[in-house]
C-alpha positions, 0 to 999 in steps of 0.5 A: 534496514539496509546496510552500507556496503561497497559499490559491488554489492549495491545491485545485490542489495536492491535484488534482496530488497525487491525479493523480500518486498515481494514476499511480504506483499503476498502475505499482506494481500491474503491477510487483508484482502477481505477488509480491503474489499469492504473499504473500497465498497464503503469508499465508493458507495457509502450510501449503501452500507450502514457500517463495516459489519453491515457491508461485510455481511451483505457482501458475504450473503449476496456475493460469497467469499471468492466473488465477494470478499476476495474479489480482485485478489489477482490484481491485488497481488499484482498491485501489492507485489509491484508496489512493495517490491519497487517500494522496498528496493527504492527505499533502500536506494533512497536511504543510501542517497540520504546517508550520502547527502547527510554524511552518515557512514552507515544507513543503520545510523539514519534518524527517524526523519531521514528514514521517513524522507527516504520512504517519501522519495521511494513512494514516487517510483512505486506509485507508477507500478501501483496505480494501474493494478490497483485501478483494475482491483477496485473495478472488480471489487465495486462491480456489483455496486457500480452496476446497481448505480448505472442500472446495468447487469453485473459484469464479472470480468477478468483482470485481463479483460478489464485491462484490454477494455481500458486500453482499447477505449482510453489508451495507455493513459487510461490505466493511469487514471488516478495517478495524481491522488495515488502519488498524493496518498503514497508519498506523504503516506510512506513518510509516516509509514516508514517514520512510524515503523522506524521510530517504533522499532527504535523505542522497542529495541532492547538495550544493547541490541540493534534494530535488526535484533529486536525480535518478531513481535516487536517488528510486527508491532512496529509494522502495525504502527507504520500502517496505522500512521499511513492510513490515518494521515492520507485516507481522504486522498485514498477515498478520492482516488477510489472514486476516480478509479471506479468512474464516479469522479472526473480526472480533473483536479484532485483538490476540486474533487475533494472539495466537491465531496466535502461540500456535498457529503460532509467531512465524514465522507472523507473517512468512509471505510477508515475503520475496516482499513485500520482493522485490516492494516494492523495484521497486514502490515505486521505480517508484511514487515515480519516477512520482509525482515525475515526473508531479507535476513535469510537472503543476506545470510544465504548469499553471504552479504551481511558481513561485507563491509 
């Protein structure tokens, strides 16, 4: 995805990846936010809903579109732009590190395992930008259910007010509640995410063409495979993270929390909300990669960097 060039263009490569990742993230949020809200509600309060469609109908009838299905859109945009801009910039840099370590002349020649490993490393950095913004998003998405459980009035607080309250009561570490399960989800998740994406692109690329020339539909299909691979592999960690961030679980050991949930609720609880997540991720990650690859190609062409050796 990122071509090896001389050291004078390394910073420009990073800027292009950062910008393209940001644009892709905006598209991802607007396509997938309603089902992301359903996912969070089912993860944190599974006893309230019989399934995805019941959760969606109930949310629409009681909270509407803006306050219901699109609750937390602002922090979701912040979370995804922060994560994907850092993720794709770090991914490009990690590809170059792995290419150097494996004595590969061009990152275009890296294999699936090498690209997957670059994604694994890149996710370490993006986790720090994702965790605080996703925490705020989840609190906004599950506000009604949390109020019902605690028998308090529903507070429709802004992202700024929630952030201010957390900082005031818990300090800076409060906004990083759930950082361990975030990393446990992100790092192996992006191993499968980029591995699945690159493997699918290789398989779908017509003979005689490069991966960058495989076309929009094939790029979208590869993105969808990457997204499904991500969520299937690491979904239990995401359930634990959501429950920690909404305040249902302690900040203790992630595996202790996971074991407790498994003992009390069974294996199916580990995959509460998986269906809307997968249905959401297919168009969302397809659009993410289409926008990313298209904007990256346009920026390279506009800035004249694509032909630099």
